N, C-alpha and C positions, 0 to 999 in steps of 0.2 A: 145470523145467517142471513135474515131478510136483509140487512144492513149491507152487507157485502154483494149481494147482488144488487140491489138499487146501485151502488156505486159502479160496478163491473156496467149494468145497464147503461147508466149516465156517460161512462168513457166511451163505450160503443157507439152511442148516438152522436156523442162529440167528434168522434172519428169520423164516422159516417157523413156528418154534415159538413166539417172541414174537407173531406173527399168530394162531395158534391159541390161545394165551393170551388174548389179547384178543378175540377172540370168545368164548369161553367166558364171560368174564368179563360182555361185553355182555349174551350170552343169560341169566345168571343174574340180572344187573340188571333186563332185560326181565320176565324170570319173577318176581321180586320184586315188580316195580310192578304187573303184571296179577294177582299174587296181592292186593295190597294194595286194587286196585280192587275184586275180586271181594269181599272181606271187606268194605269199605265198602258195597257193595250190598246184600251179606247182611244186615248190622248194620242198614240202613237199613229195609230190608224187614221183620226181626224188630219194628223199634220201630213201624214203623208198623200192624204186626198187634196189637201188645200195645195200641198206641192206640184204634185202631178195636173192639177188644174192651172195651176200658174205656170206650169211650163208646157200647158196644152198637151200633156202625153194621153192621149185617148184608151193606149193600151193598159197603162198604170190606172187609171180612172176606170176603167171597164172591169179591171181584176178586184176592184173594191166597193165595186157596188153588187148588191144581193141580186144573183143570175135567176129572175125570177118574174113573171107578170105582174107581180103585185107589188114590185118596185113603184114606187110615187114620189114624183119631184113636182111641186108647184113653182111655176114659174111663169111670169107677168099675167098672172090670173087663170093661168092654165094647169090643167091637171096633166101631167105626162106619165101614162102608166106603162110599166114594163122595162125591164131591162135593156132590150134593143131599141124602143122609141127614145131614150135617155142617149144613149150611145149615140144616135143617127143625129140628135139634139147637141150635144156638146160639139161632136164634129162639126156642123155647122157654124156654132157659136164662137167656135175655137179660130175660126178663119179672121176672126177681129180680134177688137182687143177685149181681152178676158181676164181680171186680177183679183185676187180677193185677198184681204188683208183683214185678219182675224185680230180681236184685242186681245192676246193669248191670256192676261193677267185678268179678264173678266169671264175665262172659260168655265162653265159649270157642266160635271156629268152625274147623272142621276139614274139610278138602276130601278125602273118602277117594277120589274120582274126578272124573275132567271132568265139570263141569257140576254138581256134586251137593257140597250143603255140609251139615254136621251144626251145629247151633246147642245148646250146652248151657250152662243157666244155673239156677243154684237160684233159687226163684221162691215168694212167698207168694202164695197164691189165696184168695180169701174169694168164698164162695158161699153163697147161700141162695135159697130159694122164696119168692116173693111174700108176706109178712105172718109169715116166720118169720126167726128170729134167724138171722144169719149165721154162717159159722164160716170161719176161717181155717187154713190147712194148708199145711204148707212141701212143695214137691215140686222134684224133679231134673228141670227140662222140657227134653226132646229134641225140636227139631225137624229134619227132612231136608227140603232144600229143592232145588229144580231149577230150572237156568235153562231159560226157553225165550225165543221171539221177542218177548215180552211181558215178559220179566224174572225175576226170581226168584219162584217160587210155593213154598207151603207143600205137599209132600206128605205128610209125616206128623206128626203130634202124638203125642208119646210121653212123658206125664208118669209119673214113679216118685214116689211118697210119702218122705221124707225125714224123718227125727226134726227136730224144732224145735233151734234153737240158743239 
């Protein structure tokens, strides 16, 4: 009688372990799928942001920035705080030459927390005021995006000058 109970217990434990492993595997698969979907959404938002900047499309740029006074953009060694201040600055800069050329093959996306994505990509930035010769500079572009009810929004733009290659 004791041997029969032991066999039943062993089979039961084995089934429970197999079920747990299956649930863990499915959870990992779902987590990987969710991460891949989020990564695609962030990449698409970044691509739209670059395209809008290159087109000097201020309305689209405005829609992709986090509508918050906590939005931060570091530009030319100065901090531009807030959505409205950033839009004013972009509007002025778009009167001249403004072009971004990201190295798409080196784009990296990280998720440091729930609902937060960090985009890092080397980029060639061509800028010049109207009537002046435009200058090209290589940057390591870093953006932080946050998810909102209206999709991913850029909450900070942090370019770091990089040596030319």
